[in-house]
N, C-alpha and C positions, 0 to 999 in steps of 0.2 A: 496552452495558457502560459507558455514560457515567453521570455523576452518582454515582459510587461514594461511599459514606459512609466517611470517614476513610481515604483512600487511603494505602498505605504507600509513601512515596517513598524510594528508595534513592539516597543521595548518591554522587557519584563516588568519594569517599574510602571510603565503606562498600562500594561495589561492588568497588573495587580490592582491599580486604582479603578480601572473601568469595570472589572468583574470581581469586586471585593466581597460580595455577599451572595447568599442563596437567591434572594429576590432579584438581584441584578442578572445573574446567570439565567434564572428561570424566565425572566422577561425577554431576554435575548432569544432563548430557545423557542418561546411561544411565538414571538414575532417572525421567526424563521419558519416554523412549522405551520402556524395558523395565522397568516397575515390578515385574513379576512374574517377572523373569528374562529373560535374553537370548534373542531370537528371530532366527533366521537371516533376513536380508532377501532372500535368494535363493529359499528354498523354504518359509519360515515354520515351520521345525522348531524345537522347543525343545531338541533334543538338541545342545547346543553345548559346546565346551570352550575354556578360555583357553590361549593359546600363551605359554609362559614367555619366549621370546626376543622375542615380539611381532613376529616376521618370518614371512612378508611382512606380516601383519596380526595384531592382538592376539587374534582369535577365529577358530574354525573350526567348521563344521557337520559333525556326524558322519553326517548323512544324505546331503547333496549333496556333501560333502567340500570345499566352497568356503570360502575365508577371507573375513573381513569385519571392519569396524571400526564405530565409532559414526558415521563419516562416510558409510558405504556407503548408497546409496539416498537421499541428501539433497543439498541445494544445496552442502554442504561437500565432496562427493566429488571426489577427485583434486586437491585444493588443497594447496599446500605451505605456505600460511599457517597459523601455529599456532592452536590452538583458543582460546588466550587472546586473541589479536588478533581472531579472528572474533567472539568473544563481546563483546569491548569495542566492536567496530564495531556489533554489534546493539544494545548498550546506548545508544551515542551516537545512532544513527539513530532509536531508539524513543523516547528522552527529549527529543530536540531538536524542539520543536513546529513549527519551520519547516524542519526538515531540516538536513543537513550536506553540504557539497559534497565531491566526491572530492579536491579539492586540499587542503582542510582535514583530511579524514580521513587522507590520506596523511601529513600532518605528525604527526597524533596517533598513528598506528600505526608510523611509521618505515618505510613502504613507498613504492613509486613511485606516481605518480598513476594510471598505467594499471592497476596492481594494485588500487588503492582503487576505481577506477571499476568494474572488473569485479566486485569483491567487493560493492559497493553494489547493483548490478543483480541479483546472485544472491540477496542478502538480500531484495530487493523481490519476488522470486518467492514468498517466504513471507508477503508482505502480501496476504492473500486476503480479499476482502469476502464476508461470509457471505450465503448464499442466503435464501430465504423472502421473503414479500411484506411490504412496508411497509403500514401500515394506520392507521385512525382519522384523524388530521389530518396531512396530508403537504404540505410546501412543495416546489414544483418550480420550477427556474430553469435557465438556461444561461449560460455565460460563454465567452470566447474567449481563447486563449493565442497569442501571437506578436508579432513586432515590427511597429511602425507603418510603413506604406508610405512616409511622408515621410522616415523615418530610414534606409531601405535604400539600398544602392548602386544606381546606375542600372541595372546589368545584372540586378538581382534584383527590381526593381519590376515588378508585374503590370499596371499601368496599367488597372485594372478597377474603380476607385472607391476609397472609403475605408471606415472602420468595420471590419467583420469580414473584409474582403478579405485573403487571404493568411494568415489565422489558422485555428487548429484549434478547433472547437467542443467544449465539455465540457458534459455534462448532469448535473445534480445533483438529488437528492431527499433531503429530511430529514423523518423522522417526528418530530413534536414529542414530547419526552421520550424519544426513541429514537435511532436511528443515522442516519448519513449514507450515501448510496450515490451514487457519482460515477463517470463513465466517459466516454471520448471517443465522439463520434458523428459520422458522416460528413456528414450533412445535417441541417438544422434545419427542414425542411418539416413540414407537418401530419401526413403519414403517419408520418414517422420519430419525431417527438416523442411523438405519441399512442400509437404502437406500443410505445415504450419505457416509457411510463406503464402501459400494460396489462400489460406483462411484469413490472413491479416493484411495482405498487401494487394492493392488494386492491380489488376492485370494491365500490362503496358507500361508499368512504372520502371524507372531505372533502379536496379537492385545491385548494390555493391557488397561483396563478400571477400573473405580471404580465400585461399586455395584449397580449403577443406573439400575432399572429393565428393562429399554428400551434396554439395551445391552444384556440381557439374551436371550439364545436360538439362538445366532448368528451362522450362518452356513457358511462354506467355509473358516474359519479361525481357527488358534490355539488361542482360546480366554481364557485369564486368568484375574482374578479379584483380586483387593485389596479391603478389606472391611473397608472403612473409618469409617463406622458407629460404628465399635467396636474398633477403634483406630489403625487399621492396615494400614500402609502407604507404607511399603516395605517388600517384601517377596522374597528374592533372587533377581532375575532379574525382578520380577513383581512389577512395580510401575508406577506412572504417573507424576513423579517429573519433567521430562523434559518439558512437555506441561504446567504444573503448573507454571514453572519459566517464561514461556512466558506470561501466564495470569497475573503474578505479575507485569511484565513490562507494560502490557496494562493497568492494574488498576492504576499504578503509574502515567501513562500519563493521564488517565481519571480524577483522583482526584487531581493531583498536577499541571497539565498543562492546560488541556482543561476545567475541572470542569463540563462540560456537553457535551455530544455527542448526537445530535438529532437522533432519530430512522430513520428519513428520509435519513440521510447521514452516518449512522453508518457503513454501508458496506465499504464506502470509507476510514474511519479511520482504520478499521480492515485490509483492504488491505495495507494501509500505514505501519502499525506496523509490519505485517507479512513479507512484502517484505523487509523492512529495516532490520529486524531481519535476514532474509535469506542472504542478501547481505554481511553481515559481516562488517569489519572495514576498508577495503582498500578503501580509499577515491576516487581515480581515477576510480577503478572498479565500485563503486557505482554510480558515476556521469555518466560514460559511459552507464551503464544499464538503468538509468532513462532517459537520453537524447535520447537514441536509441528508448525507448518505447514511447516517445512523438509523434513519427511519426505515422500518421494514426488515431490519436484520436482527438476528438474535443468535447468541452463542452461549450455551450453557457450559458449566464447568465439566459436566459429564461428557458432553460432546467433544469438548476440547481435549480431554484426557483419553478419549476412546481411540483405539488404533484405527488408522486409515487403511 
């Protein structure tokens, strides 16, 4: 969805006018979720009625007799935060290229930092990278997130060397003229990296990497390498500049906005950055994609805090 022609960018002023009330946001969400009429999220029945008092919820199913609202069965479920604030948070997270911290979001929404943090992670549940295989020309690279060993407190140092020690590896792939796919990966050995490529890239594609030894001996692809170790970064069509531009964006978000991304939740941040990168700059398209993906996902505070 990148490289959209004439993207329609909705300014903050325009957004505030368009979605200034609970009813305006609810109408938008209903039209996205139920364009042909309300469907019960419990039993999928179309036989539903509106409740005049809106208590305990605005709608009721005539078949299963259960009540529901536009929040039921989405990441918005059982939240006391207003729909206006939810939707404003989605707008801010989707349009900020380097993301927005929970501290800043709390100030923008007038909520506590704890509420903003939980809200952001619930929205990240709707940042879902699309499936399907990348093809044609694909750039592959890996990067590492985490603090430097020399800057850590003495009791936190691993004393196991430098470089990637104590950091979390992230693998990224970019189809030229297409989308980026990025995810955390436990190991960067030959088996792990090449298995990830097999899982995400169509066989027979042109795959471009640096000279990391784990990529060597790759079968099923037209594999070409640029040797960064000797100062070679571009050789004709062979380079990894596309995926490295995405790494640069992720790093600017890490150092300049969030300052720290816990390993426990790092996969959520990576999903956020890659999905936002792929959606492009058309504001309404981005909002539609994120709000549509909220349906069918749920993240409780207990699950979020639980150890992985």
